[in-house]
SEFIZA-3560 file (N, C-alpha, C; in Angstrom, 3 decimals):
REM SEFIZA-3560
<numar><xx>5.711</xx><yy>14.963</yy><zz>-2.216</zz><atom>N</atom></numar>
<numar><xx>5.655</xx><yy>13.660</yy><zz>-1.566</zz><atom>CA</atom></numar>
<numar><xx>4.785</xx><yy>13.769</yy><zz>-0.317</zz><atom>C</atom></numar>
<numar><xx>4.187</xx><yy>12.644</yy><zz>0.000</zz><atom>N</atom></numar>
<numar><xx>3.319</xx><yy>12.591</yy><zz>1.176</zz><atom>CA</atom></numar>
<numar><xx>3.558</xx><yy>11.272</yy><zz>1.899</zz><atom>C</atom></numar>
<numar><xx>3.579</xx><yy>11.320</yy><zz>3.217</zz><atom>N</atom></numar>
<numar><xx>3.773</xx><yy>10.105</yy><zz>4.011</zz><atom>CA</atom></numar>
<numar><xx>2.484</xx><yy>9.283</yy><zz>4.065</zz><atom>C</atom></numar>
<numar><xx>2.649</xx><yy>7.975</yy><zz>3.889</zz><atom>N</atom></numar>
<numar><xx>1.541</xx><yy>7.030</yy><zz>4.019</zz><atom>CA</atom></numar>
<numar><xx>1.939</xx><yy>5.926</yy><zz>4.977</zz><atom>C</atom></numar>
<numar><xx>0.953</xx><yy>5.409</yy><zz>5.664</zz><atom>N</atom></numar>
<numar><xx>1.195</xx><yy>4.280</yy><zz>6.552</zz><atom>CA</atom></numar>
<numar><xx>1.646</xx><yy>3.083</yy><zz>5.726</zz><atom>C</atom></numar>
<numar><xx>2.542</xx><yy>2.311</yy><zz>6.295</zz><atom>N</atom></numar>
<numar><xx>3.072</xx><yy>1.145</yy><zz>5.594</zz><atom>CA</atom></numar>
<numar><xx>1.954</xx><yy>0.187</yy><zz>5.193</zz><atom>C</atom></numar>
<numar><xx>0.941</xx><yy>0.052</yy><zz>6.026</zz><atom>N</atom></numar>
<numar><xx>-0.175</xx><yy>-0.834</yy><zz>5.701</zz><atom>CA</atom></numar>
<numar><xx>-0.906</xx><yy>-0.414</yy><zz>4.441</zz><atom>C</atom></numar>
<numar><xx>-1.017</xx><yy>0.900</yy><zz>4.193</zz><atom>N</atom></numar>
<numar><xx>-1.642</xx><yy>1.385</yy><zz>2.962</zz><atom>CA</atom></numar>
<numar><xx>-0.799</xx><yy>0.974</yy><zz>1.757</zz><atom>C</atom></numar>
<numar><xx>0.505</xx><yy>1.162</yy><zz>1.890</zz><atom>N</atom></numar>
<numar><xx>1.432</xx><yy>0.828</yy><zz>0.798</zz><atom>CA</atom></numar>
<numar><xx>1.436</xx><yy>-0.666</yy><zz>0.535</zz><atom>C</atom></numar>
<numar><xx>1.541</xx><yy>-1.461</yy><zz>1.595</zz><atom>N</atom></numar>
<numar><xx>1.591</xx><yy>-2.916</yy><zz>1.424</zz><atom>CA</atom></numar>
<numar><xx>0.274</xx><yy>-3.487</yy><zz>0.911</zz><atom>C</atom></numar>
<numar><xx>-0.829</xx><yy>-2.819</yy><zz>1.187</zz><atom>N</atom></numar>
<numar><xx>-2.101</xx><yy>-3.269</yy><zz>0.617</zz><atom>CA</atom></numar>
<numar><xx>-2.034</xx><yy>-3.191</yy><zz>-0.901</zz><atom>C</atom></numar>
<numar><xx>-1.438</xx><yy>-2.134</yy><zz>-1.412</zz><atom>N</atom></numar>
<numar><xx>-1.306</xx><yy>-1.988</yy><zz>-2.871</zz><atom>CA</atom></numar>
<numar><xx>-0.291</xx><yy>-2.977</yy><zz>-3.425</zz><atom>C</atom></numar>
<numar><xx>0.851</xx><yy>-3.136</yy><zz>-2.757</zz><atom>N</atom></numar>
<numar><xx>1.902</xx><yy>-3.986</yy><zz>-3.321</zz><atom>CA</atom></numar>
<numar><xx>1.633</xx><yy>-5.474</yy><zz>-3.166</zz><atom>C</atom></numar>
<numar><xx>0.869</xx><yy>-5.860</yy><zz>-2.135</zz><atom>N</atom></numar>
<numar><xx>0.589</xx><yy>-7.297</yy><zz>-1.944</zz><atom>CA</atom></numar>
<numar><xx>-0.778</xx><yy>-7.709</yy><zz>-2.473</zz><atom>C</atom></numar>
<numar><xx>-1.680</xx><yy>-6.751</yy><zz>-2.600</zz><atom>N</atom></numar>
<numar><xx>-3.052</xx><yy>-7.074</yy><zz>-2.991</zz><atom>CA</atom></numar>
<numar><xx>-3.875</xx><yy>-7.637</yy><zz>-1.842</zz><atom>C</atom></numar>
<numar><xx>-3.330</xx><yy>-7.548</yy><zz>-0.633</zz><atom>N</atom></numar>
<numar><xx>-4.051</xx><yy>-8.036</yy><zz>0.554</zz><atom>CA</atom></numar>
<numar><xx>-4.342</xx><yy>-6.851</yy><zz>1.459</zz><atom>C</atom></numar>
<numar><xx>-5.553</xx><yy>-6.767</yy><zz>1.964</zz><atom>N</atom></numar>
<numar><xx>-5.964</xx><yy>-5.631</yy><zz>2.781</zz><atom>CA</atom></numar>
<numar><xx>-5.339</xx><yy>-5.724</yy><zz>4.173</zz><atom>C</atom></numar>
<numar><xx>-4.218</xx><yy>-5.009</yy><zz>4.343</zz><atom>N</atom></numar>
<numar><xx>-3.530</xx><yy>-4.968</yy><zz>5.628</zz><atom>CA</atom></numar>
<numar><xx>-3.483</xx><yy>-3.547</yy><zz>6.195</zz><atom>C</atom></numar>
<numar><xx>-4.133</xx><yy>-2.626</yy><zz>5.529</zz><atom>N</atom></numar>
<numar><xx>-4.185</xx><yy>-1.249</yy><zz>6.013</zz><atom>CA</atom></numar>
<numar><xx>-5.021</xx><yy>-1.187</yy><zz>7.288</zz><atom>C</atom></numar>
<numar><xx>-4.464</xx><yy>-0.561</yy><zz>8.305</zz><atom>N</atom></numar>
<numar><xx>-5.237</xx><yy>-0.378</yy><zz>9.539</zz><atom>CA</atom></numar>
<numar><xx>-6.410</xx><yy>0.573</yy><zz>9.301</zz><atom>C</atom></numar>
<numar><xx>-6.305</xx><yy>1.377</yy><zz>8.260</zz><atom>N</atom></numar>
<numar><xx>-7.382</xx><yy>2.304</yy><zz>7.921</zz><atom>CA</atom></numar>
<numar><xx>-8.377</xx><yy>1.659</yy><zz>6.953</zz><atom>C</atom></numar>
<numar><xx>-8.171</xx><yy>0.382</yy><zz>6.710</zz><atom>N</atom></numar>
<numar><xx>-9.048</xx><yy>-0.410</yy><zz>5.841</zz><atom>CA</atom></numar>
<numar><xx>-9.177</xx><yy>0.277</yy><zz>4.471</zz><atom>C</atom></numar>
<numar><xx>-10.379</xx><yy>0.313</yy><zz>3.926</zz><atom>N</atom></numar>
<numar><xx>-10.565</xx><yy>0.854</yy><zz>2.575</zz><atom>CA</atom></numar>
<numar><xx>-10.292</xx><yy>2.360</yy><zz>2.509</zz><atom>C</atom></numar>
<numar><xx>-10.422</xx><yy>3.068</yy><zz>3.621</zz><atom>N</atom></numar>
<numar><xx>-10.076</xx><yy>4.492</yy><zz>3.616</zz><atom>CA</atom></numar>
<numar><xx>-8.609</xx><yy>4.675</yy><zz>3.231</zz><atom>C</atom></numar>
<numar><xx>-7.749</xx><yy>3.806</yy><zz>3.739</zz><atom>N</atom></numar>
<numar><xx>-6.331</xx><yy>3.867</yy><zz>3.402</zz><atom>CA</atom></numar>
<numar><xx>-6.076</xx><yy>3.564</yy><zz>1.941</zz><atom>C</atom></numar>
<numar><xx>-6.814</xx><yy>2.604</yy><zz>1.402</zz><atom>N</atom></numar>
<numar><xx>-6.668</xx><yy>2.224</yy><zz>-0.006</zz><atom>CA</atom></numar>
<numar><xx>-7.086</xx><yy>3.393</yy><zz>-0.906</zz><atom>C</atom></numar>
<numar><xx>-8.260</xx><yy>3.934</yy><zz>-0.644</zz><atom>N</atom></numar>
<numar><xx>-8.721</xx><yy>5.084</yy><zz>-1.435</zz><atom>CA</atom></numar>
<numar><xx>-7.739</xx><yy>6.248</yy><zz>-1.319</zz><atom>C</atom></numar>
<numar><xx>-7.267</xx><yy>6.503</yy><zz>-0.118</zz><atom>N</atom></numar>
<numar><xx>-6.396</xx><yy>7.646</yy><zz>0.124</zz><atom>CA</atom></numar>
<numar><xx>-5.120</xx><yy>7.554</yy><zz>-0.708</zz><atom>C</atom></numar>
<numar><xx>-4.415</xx><yy>6.430</yy><zz>-0.627</zz><atom>N</atom></numar>
<numar><xx>-3.149</xx><yy>6.320</yy><zz>-1.350</zz><atom>CA</atom></numar>
<numar><xx>-3.360</xx><yy>6.268</yy><zz>-2.862</zz><atom>C</atom></numar>
<numar><xx>-4.375</xx><yy>5.550</yy><zz>-3.316</zz><atom>N</atom></numar>
<numar><xx>-4.598</xx><yy>5.455</yy><zz>-4.765</zz><atom>CA</atom></numar>
<numar><xx>-5.097</xx><yy>6.769</yy><zz>-5.349</zz><atom>C</atom></numar>
<numar><xx>-5.960</xx><yy>7.477</yy><zz>-4.627</zz><atom>N</atom></numar>
<numar><xx>-6.399</xx><yy>8.800</yy><zz>-5.092</zz><atom>CA</atom></numar>
<numar><xx>-5.209</xx><yy>9.751</yy><zz>-5.185</zz><atom>C</atom></numar>
<numar><xx>-4.364</xx><yy>9.730</yy><zz>-4.164</zz><atom>N</atom></numar>
<numar><xx>-3.188</xx><yy>10.600</yy><zz>-4.149</zz><atom>CA</atom></numar>
<numar><xx>-2.250</xx><yy>10.264</yy><zz>-5.306</zz><atom>C</atom></numar>
<numar><xx>-1.947</xx><yy>8.989</yy><zz>-5.464</zz><atom>N</atom></numar>
<numar><xx>-0.971</xx><yy>8.598</yy><zz>-6.474</zz><atom>CA</atom></numar>
<numar><xx>-1.462</xx><yy>8.856</yy><zz>-7.890</zz><atom>C</atom></numar>
<numar><xx>-2.744</xx><yy>8.625</yy><zz>-8.142</zz><atom>N</atom></numar>
<numar><xx>-3.267</xx><yy>8.809</yy><zz>-9.499</zz><atom>CA</atom></numar>
<numar><xx>-3.691</xx><yy>10.241</yy><zz>-9.777</zz><atom>C</atom></numar>
<numar><xx>-4.007</xx><yy>10.990</yy><zz>-8.727</zz><atom>N</atom></numar>
<numar><xx>-4.499</xx><yy>12.347</yy><zz>-8.914</zz><atom>CA</atom></numar>
<numar><xx>-5.978</xx><yy>12.406</yy><zz>-9.224</zz><atom>C</atom></numar>
<numar><xx>-6.678</xx><yy>11.289</yy><zz>-9.044</zz><atom>N</atom></numar>
<numar><xx>-8.112</xx><yy>11.210</yy><zz>-9.323</zz><atom>CA</atom></numar>
<numar><xx>-8.873</xx><yy>10.819</yy><zz>-8.063</zz><atom>C</atom></numar>
<numar><xx>-10.147</xx><yy>11.123</yy><zz>-8.070</zz><atom>N</atom></numar>
<numar><xx>-11.049</xx><yy>10.615</yy><zz>-7.044</zz><atom>CA</atom></numar>
<numar><xx>-11.673</xx><yy>9.363</yy><zz>-7.633</zz><atom>C</atom></numar>
<numar><xx>-11.226</xx><yy>8.222</yy><zz>-7.160</zz><atom>N</atom></numar>
<numar><xx>-11.589</xx><yy>6.945</yy><zz>-7.770</zz><atom>CA</atom></numar>
<numar><xx>-12.898</xx><yy>6.393</yy><zz>-7.212</zz><atom>C</atom></numar>
<numar><xx>-13.569</xx><yy>5.635</yy><zz>-8.064</zz><atom>N</atom></numar>
<numar><xx>-14.744</xx><yy>4.878</yy><zz>-7.666</zz><atom>CA</atom></numar>
<numar><xx>-14.297</xx><yy>3.440</yy><zz>-7.394</zz><atom>C</atom></numar>
<numar><xx>-15.105</xx><yy>2.710</yy><zz>-6.673</zz><atom>N</atom></numar>
<numar><xx>-14.750</xx><yy>1.348</yy><zz>-6.268</zz><atom>CA</atom></numar>
<numar><xx>-14.333</xx><yy>0.478</yy><zz>-7.453</zz><atom>C</atom></numar>
<numar><xx>-15.057</xx><yy>0.560</yy><zz>-8.549</zz><atom>N</atom></numar>
<numar><xx>-14.735</xx><yy>-0.303</yy><zz>-9.696</zz><atom>CA</atom></numar>
<numar><xx>-13.399</xx><yy>0.073</yy><zz>-10.347</zz><atom>C</atom></numar>
<numar><xx>-12.833</xx><yy>1.233</yy><zz>-10.015</zz><atom>N</atom></numar>
<numar><xx>-11.561</xx><yy>1.662</yy><zz>-10.588</zz><atom>CA</atom></numar>
<numar><xx>-10.357</xx><yy>1.251</yy><zz>-9.738</zz><atom>C</atom></numar>
<numar><xx>-10.597</xx><yy>0.788</yy><zz>-8.533</zz><atom>N</atom></numar>
<numar><xx>-9.492</xx><yy>0.464</yy><zz>-7.627</zz><atom>CA</atom></numar>
<numar><xx>-8.554</xx><yy>-0.623</yy><zz>-8.149</zz><atom>C</atom></numar>
<numar><xx>-9.069</xx><yy>-1.729</yy><zz>-8.710</zz><atom>N</atom></numar>
<numar><xx>-8.127</xx><yy>-2.749</yy><zz>-9.195</zz><atom>CA</atom></numar>
<numar><xx>-7.176</xx><yy>-2.225</yy><zz>-10.268</zz><atom>C</atom></numar>
<numar><xx>-7.691</xx><yy>-1.461</yy><zz>-11.212</zz><atom>N</atom></numar>
<numar><xx>-6.826</xx><yy>-0.918</yy><zz>-12.264</zz><atom>CA</atom></numar>
<numar><xx>-5.837</xx><yy>0.094</yy><zz>-11.693</zz><atom>C</atom></numar>
<numar><xx>-6.314</xx><yy>0.961</yy><zz>-10.814</zz><atom>N</atom></numar>
<numar><xx>-5.428</xx><yy>1.955</yy><zz>-10.195</zz><atom>CA</atom></numar>
<numar><xx>-4.341</xx><yy>1.267</yy><zz>-9.376</zz><atom>C</atom></numar>
<numar><xx>-4.716</xx><yy>0.231</yy><zz>-8.652</zz><atom>N</atom></numar>
<numar><xx>-3.752</xx><yy>-0.508</yy><zz>-7.862</zz><atom>CA</atom></numar>
<numar><xx>-2.697</xx><yy>-1.158</yy><zz>-8.763</zz><atom>C</atom></numar>
<numar><xx>-3.126</xx><yy>-1.718</yy><zz>-9.873</zz><atom>N</atom></numar>
<numar><xx>-2.188</xx><yy>-2.338</yy><zz>-10.821</zz><atom>CA</atom></numar>
<numar><xx>-1.227</xx><yy>-1.292</yy><zz>-11.403</zz><atom>C</atom></numar>
<numar><xx>-1.716</xx><yy>-0.081</yy><zz>-11.601</zz><atom>N</atom></numar>
<numar><xx>-0.852</xx><yy>0.990</yy><zz>-12.118</zz><atom>CA</atom></numar>
<numar><xx>0.115</xx><yy>1.490</yy><zz>-11.045</zz><atom>C</atom></numar>
<numar><xx>-0.328</xx><yy>1.553</yy><zz>-9.812</zz><atom>N</atom></numar>
<numar><xx>0.482</xx><yy>2.123</yy><zz>-8.734</zz><atom>CA</atom></numar>
<numar><xx>1.501</xx><yy>1.142</yy><zz>-8.162</zz><atom>C</atom></numar>
<numar><xx>1.188</xx><yy>-0.134</yy><zz>-8.190</zz><atom>N</atom></numar>
<numar><xx>2.075</xx><yy>-1.134</yy><zz>-7.586</zz><atom>CA</atom></numar>
<numar><xx>3.507</xx><yy>-1.051</yy><zz>-8.116</zz><atom>C</atom></numar>
<numar><xx>3.736</xx><yy>-1.073</yy><zz>-9.430</zz><atom>N</atom></numar>
<numar><xx>5.126</xx><yy>-1.020</yy><zz>-9.889</zz><atom>CA</atom></numar>
<numar><xx>5.825</xx><yy>0.289</yy><zz>-9.509</zz><atom>C</atom></numar>
<numar><xx>5.066</xx><yy>1.362</yy><zz>-9.477</zz><atom>N</atom></numar>
<numar><xx>5.635</xx><yy>2.651</yy><zz>-9.106</zz><atom>CA</atom></numar>
<numar><xx>6.067</xx><yy>2.641</yy><zz>-7.641</zz><atom>C</atom></numar>
<numar><xx>5.258</xx><yy>2.045</yy><zz>-6.765</zz><atom>N</atom></numar>
<numar><xx>5.627</xx><yy>1.928</yy><zz>-5.351</zz><atom>CA</atom></numar>
<numar><xx>6.862</xx><yy>1.038</yy><zz>-5.181</zz><atom>C</atom></numar>
<numar><xx>6.901</xx><yy>-0.066</yy><zz>-5.913</zz><atom>N</atom></numar>
<numar><xx>8.047</xx><yy>-0.981</yy><zz>-5.802</zz><atom>CA</atom></numar>
<numar><xx>9.309</xx><yy>-0.363</yy><zz>-6.388</zz><atom>C</atom></numar>
<numar><xx>9.152</xx><yy>0.534</yy><zz>-7.338</zz><atom>N</atom></numar>
<numar><xx>10.305</xx><yy>1.272</yy><zz>-7.860</zz><atom>CA</atom></numar>
<numar><xx>10.850</xx><yy>2.211</yy><zz>-6.778</zz><atom>C</atom></numar>
<numar><xx>9.944</xx><yy>2.839</yy><zz>-6.028</zz><atom>N</atom></numar>
<numar><xx>10.363</xx><yy>3.726</yy><zz>-4.940</zz><atom>CA</atom></numar>
<numar><xx>10.955</xx><yy>2.935</yy><zz>-3.776</zz><atom>C</atom></numar>
<numar><xx>10.394</xx><yy>1.759</yy><zz>-3.526</zz><atom>N</atom></numar>
<numar><xx>10.808</xx><yy>0.934</yy><zz>-2.384</zz><atom>CA</atom></numar>
<numar><xx>11.018</xx><yy>-0.513</yy><zz>-2.825</zz><atom>C</atom></numar>
<numar><xx>12.124</xx><yy>-0.785</yy><zz>-3.527</zz><atom>N</atom></numar>
<numar><xx>12.364</xx><yy>-2.152</yy><zz>-4.028</zz><atom>CA</atom></numar>
<numar><xx>12.449</xx><yy>-3.194</yy><zz>-2.916</zz><atom>C</atom></numar>
<numar><xx>12.801</xx><yy>-2.781</yy><zz>-1.706</zz><atom>N</atom></numar>
<numar><xx>12.893</xx><yy>-3.727</yy><zz>-0.592</zz><atom>CA</atom></numar>
<numar><xx>11.534</xx><yy>-4.344</yy><zz>-0.267</zz><atom>C</atom></numar>
<numar><xx>10.455</xx><yy>-3.696</yy><zz>-0.668</zz><atom>N</atom></numar>
<numar><xx>9.120</xx><yy>-4.242</yy><zz>-0.398</zz><atom>CA</atom></numar>
<numar><xx>8.754</xx><yy>-5.383</yy><zz>-1.349</zz><atom>C</atom></numar>
<numar><xx>9.528</xx><yy>-5.552</yy><zz>-2.437</zz><atom>N</atom></numar>
<numar><xx>9.239</xx><yy>-6.661</yy><zz>-3.362</zz><atom>CA</atom></numar>
<numar><xx>9.518</xx><yy>-8.013</yy><zz>-2.733</zz><atom>C</atom></numar>
<numar><xx>10.365</xx><yy>-8.041</yy><zz>-1.726</zz><atom>N</atom></numar>
<numar><xx>10.746</xx><yy>-9.307</yy><zz>-1.091</zz><atom>CA</atom></numar>
<numar><xx>9.920</xx><yy>-9.637</yy><zz>0.138</zz><atom>C</atom></numar>
<numar><xx>8.898</xx><yy>-8.846</yy><zz>0.415</zz><atom>N</atom></numar>
<numar><xx>8.054</xx><yy>-9.084</yy><zz>1.588</zz><atom>CA</atom></numar>
<numar><xx>7.250</xx><yy>-10.367</yy><zz>1.367</zz><atom>C</atom></numar>
<numar><xx>7.309</xx><yy>-11.268</yy><zz>2.343</zz><atom>N</atom></numar>
<numar><xx>6.562</xx><yy>-12.530</yy><zz>2.250</zz><atom>CA</atom></numar>
<numar><xx>5.147</xx><yy>-12.323</yy><zz>2.779</zz><atom>C</atom></numar>
<numar><xx>4.208</xx><yy>-12.265</yy><zz>1.852</zz><atom>N</atom></numar>
<numar><xx>2.805</xx><yy>-12.062</yy><zz>2.239</zz><atom>CA</atom></numar>
<numar><xx>2.015</xx><yy>-13.366</yy><zz>2.219</zz><atom>C</atom></numar>
<numar><xx>2.686</xx><yy>-14.475</yy><zz>2.005</zz><atom>N</atom></numar>
<numar><xx>1.988</xx><yy>-15.758</yy><zz>1.876</zz><atom>CA</atom></numar>
<numar><xx>1.374</xx><yy>-16.226</yy><zz>3.198</zz><atom>C</atom></numar>
<numar><xx>1.832</xx><yy>-15.665</yy><zz>4.306</zz><atom>N</atom></numar>
<numar><xx>1.347</xx><yy>-16.101</yy><zz>5.617</zz><atom>CA</atom></numar>
<numar><xx>0.170</xx><yy>-15.267</yy><zz>6.132</zz><atom>C</atom></numar>
<numar><xx>-0.207</xx><yy>-14.225</yy><zz>5.397</zz><atom>N</atom></numar>
<numar><xx>-1.259</xx><yy>-13.328</yy><zz>5.879</zz><atom>CA</atom></numar>
<numar><xx>-2.621</xx><yy>-14.008</yy><zz>5.801</zz><atom>C</atom></numar>
<numar><xx>-3.366</xx><yy>-13.886</yy><zz>6.901</zz><atom>N</atom></numar>
<numar><xx>-4.774</xx><yy>-14.282</yy><zz>6.904</zz><atom>CA</atom></numar>
<numar><xx>-5.529</xx><yy>-13.275</yy><zz>7.764</zz><atom>C</atom></numar>
<numar><xx>-6.843</xx><yy>-13.429</yy><zz>7.838</zz><atom>N</atom></numar>
<numar><xx>-7.645</xx><yy>-12.428</yy><zz>8.552</zz><atom>CA</atom></numar>
<numar><xx>-7.322</xx><yy>-12.369</yy><zz>10.039</zz><atom>C</atom></numar>
<numar><xx>-6.768</xx><yy>-13.432</yy><zz>10.582</zz><atom>N</atom></numar>
<numar><xx>-6.469</xx><yy>-13.467</yy><zz>12.011</zz><atom>CA</atom></numar>
<numar><xx>-5.113</xx><yy>-12.870</yy><zz>12.372</zz><atom>C</atom></numar>
<numar><xx>-4.181</xx><yy>-12.816</yy><zz>11.417</zz><atom>N</atom></numar>
<numar><xx>-2.828</xx><yy>-12.365</yy><zz>11.763</zz><atom>CA</atom></numar>
<numar><xx>-2.367</xx><yy>-11.141</yy><zz>10.969</zz><atom>C</atom></numar>
<numar><xx>-3.246</xx><yy>-10.533</yy><zz>10.192</zz><atom>N</atom></numar>
<numar><xx>-2.840</xx><yy>-9.446</yy><zz>9.298</zz><atom>CA</atom></numar>
<numar><xx>-2.155</xx><yy>-8.305</yy><zz>10.047</zz><atom>C</atom></numar>
<numar><xx>-2.697</xx><yy>-7.891</yy><zz>11.166</zz><atom>N</atom></numar>
<numar><xx>-2.108</xx><yy>-6.752</yy><zz>11.878</zz><atom>CA</atom></numar>
<numar><xx>-0.831</xx><yy>-7.134</yy><zz>12.621</zz><atom>C</atom></numar>
<numar><xx>-0.730</xx><yy>-8.371</yy><zz>13.077</zz><atom>N</atom></numar>
<numar><xx>0.532</xx><yy>-8.831</yy><zz>13.667</zz><atom>CA</atom></numar>
<numar><xx>1.615</xx><yy>-8.861</yy><zz>12.595</zz><atom>C</atom></numar>
<numar><xx>1.237</xx><yy>-9.372</yy><zz>11.412</zz><atom>N</atom></numar>
<numar><xx>2.166</xx><yy>-9.400</yy><zz>10.284</zz><atom>CA</atom></numar>
<numar><xx>2.604</xx><yy>-7.979</yy><zz>9.937</zz><atom>C</atom></numar>
<numar><xx>1.647</xx><yy>-7.064</yy><zz>9.879</zz><atom>N</atom></numar>
<numar><xx>1.960</xx><yy>-5.672</yy><zz>9.555</zz><atom>CA</atom></numar>
<numar><xx>2.908</xx><yy>-5.076</yy><zz>10.591</zz><atom>C</atom></numar>
<numar><xx>2.695</xx><yy>-5.358</yy><zz>11.862</zz><atom>N</atom></numar>
<numar><xx>3.593</xx><yy>-4.847</yy><zz>12.907</zz><atom>CA</atom></numar>
<numar><xx>5.027</xx><yy>-5.321</yy><zz>12.693</zz><atom>C</atom></numar>
<numar><xx>5.187</xx><yy>-6.559</yy><zz>12.266</zz><atom>N</atom></numar>
<numar><xx>6.528</xx><yy>-7.085</yy><zz>11.958</zz><atom>CA</atom></numar>
<numar><xx>7.160</xx><yy>-6.317</yy><zz>10.804</zz><atom>C</atom></numar>
<numar><xx>6.366</xx><yy>-6.012</yy><zz>9.789</zz><atom>N</atom></numar>
<numar><xx>6.876</xx><yy>-5.266</yy><zz>8.637</zz><atom>CA</atom></numar>
<numar><xx>7.241</xx><yy>-3.835</yy><zz>9.031</zz><atom>C</atom></numar>
<numar><xx>6.447</xx><yy>-3.256</yy><zz>9.919</zz><atom>N</atom></numar>
<numar><xx>6.732</xx><yy>-1.898</yy><zz>10.386</zz><atom>CA</atom></numar>
<numar><xx>8.051</xx><yy>-1.843</yy><zz>11.160</zz><atom>C</atom></numar>
<numar><xx>8.372</xx><yy>-2.912</yy><zz>11.880</zz><atom>N</atom></numar>
<numar><xx>9.656</xx><yy>-2.968</yy><zz>12.580</zz><atom>CA</atom></numar>
<numar><xx>10.817</xx><yy>-2.964</yy><zz>11.585</zz><atom>C</atom></numar>
<numar><xx>10.619</xx><yy>-3.595</yy><zz>10.434</zz><atom>N</atom></numar>
<numar><xx>11.675</xx><yy>-3.671</yy><zz>9.419</zz><atom>CA</atom></numar>
<numar><xx>11.777</xx><yy>-2.388</yy><zz>8.595</zz><atom>C</atom></numar>
<numar><xx>10.628</xx><yy>-1.835</yy><zz>8.191</zz><atom>N</atom></numar>
<numar><xx>10.620</xx><yy>-0.760</yy><zz>7.200</zz><atom>CA</atom></numar>
<numar><xx>10.162</xx><yy>0.597</yy><zz>7.719</zz><atom>C</atom></numar>
<numar><xx>9.620</xx><yy>0.634</yy><zz>8.938</zz><atom>N</atom></numar>
<numar><xx>9.079</xx><yy>1.872</yy><zz>9.477</zz><atom>CA</atom></numar>
<numar><xx>7.567</xx><yy>1.902</yy><zz>9.319</zz><atom>C</atom></numar>
<numar><xx>6.903</xx><yy>2.724</yy><zz>10.121</zz><atom>N</atom></numar>
<numar><xx>5.435</xx><yy>2.736</yy><zz>10.089</zz><atom>CA</atom></numar>
<numar><xx>4.880</xx><yy>3.614</yy><zz>8.983</zz><atom>C</atom></numar>
<numar><xx>5.701</xx><yy>4.553</yy><zz>8.491</zz><atom>N</atom></numar>
<numar><xx>5.277</xx><yy>5.434</yy><zz>7.400</zz><atom>CA</atom></numar>
<numar><xx>6.417</xx><yy>5.622</yy><zz>6.430</zz><atom>C</atom></numar>
<numar><xx>6.067</xx><yy>5.786</yy><zz>5.152</zz><atom>N</atom></numar>
<numar><xx>7.069</xx><yy>6.063</yy><zz>4.118</zz><atom>CA</atom></numar>
<numar><xx>6.533</xx><yy>7.173</yy><zz>3.224</zz><atom>C</atom></numar>
<numar><xx>7.418</xx><yy>8.043</yy><zz>2.731</zz><atom>N</atom></numar>
<numar><xx>6.965</xx><yy>9.069</yy><zz>1.793</zz><atom>CA</atom></numar>
<numar><xx>6.721</xx><yy>8.452</yy><zz>0.413</zz><atom>C</atom></numar>
<numar><xx>5.635</xx><yy>8.863</yy><zz>-0.192</zz><atom>N</atom></numar>
<numar><xx>5.235</xx><yy>8.325</yy><zz>-1.498</zz><atom>CA</atom></numar>
<numar><xx>5.086</xx><yy>9.481</yy><zz>-2.484</zz><atom>C</atom></numar>
<numar><xx>5.577</xx><yy>9.241</yy><zz>-3.695</zz><atom>N</atom></numar>
<numar><xx>5.426</xx><yy>10.221</yy><zz>-4.774</zz><atom>CA</atom></numar>
<numar><xx>4.171</xx><yy>9.877</yy><zz>-5.574</zz><atom>C</atom></numar>
<numar><xx>3.467</xx><yy>10.881</yy><zz>-6.069</zz><atom>N</atom></numar>
<numar><xx>2.365</xx><yy>10.587</yy><zz>-6.981</zz><atom>CA</atom></numar>
<numar><xx>2.923</xx><yy>10.129</yy><zz>-8.334</zz><atom>C</atom></numar>
<numar><xx>2.090</xx><yy>9.457</yy><zz>-9.102</zz><atom>N</atom></numar>
<numar><xx>2.539</xx><yy>8.997</yy><zz>-10.414</zz><atom>CA</atom></numar>
<numar><xx>2.842</xx><yy>10.189</yy><zz>-11.314</zz><atom>C</atom></numar>
<numar><xx>1.979</xx><yy>11.183</yy><zz>-11.257</zz><atom>N</atom></numar>
<numar><xx>2.159</xx><yy>12.407</yy><zz>-12.057</zz><atom>CA</atom></numar>
<numar><xx>2.527</xx><yy>13.544</yy><zz>-11.115</zz><atom>C</atom></numar>
<numar><xx>3.694</xx><yy>14.108</yy><zz>-11.348</zz><atom>N</atom></numar>
<numar><xx>4.083</xx><yy>15.238</yy><zz>-10.510</zz><atom>CA</atom></numar>
<numar><xx>3.988</xx><yy>16.520</yy><zz>-11.285</zz><atom>C</atom></numar>
//
């Protein structure tokens, strides 16, 4: 298991870019979870594969309301989520 920032995880589970590390965070978590070095065109499929696995590990994230996120409030929204769930969570790869 490896710790990832909540923003990286929520980017995968919500489909909205809220990672403070931006695309570096997306590549990092998806590469780790899949065990591959992904190319940009592979990210949507990898994200679709990883999302249910993340929600299985953290079912409480399924109830996160992401409908209010926009480019102006994404990091404020993320800070609120970090207060609820913590700033980092351990994540298992899909294949161990």
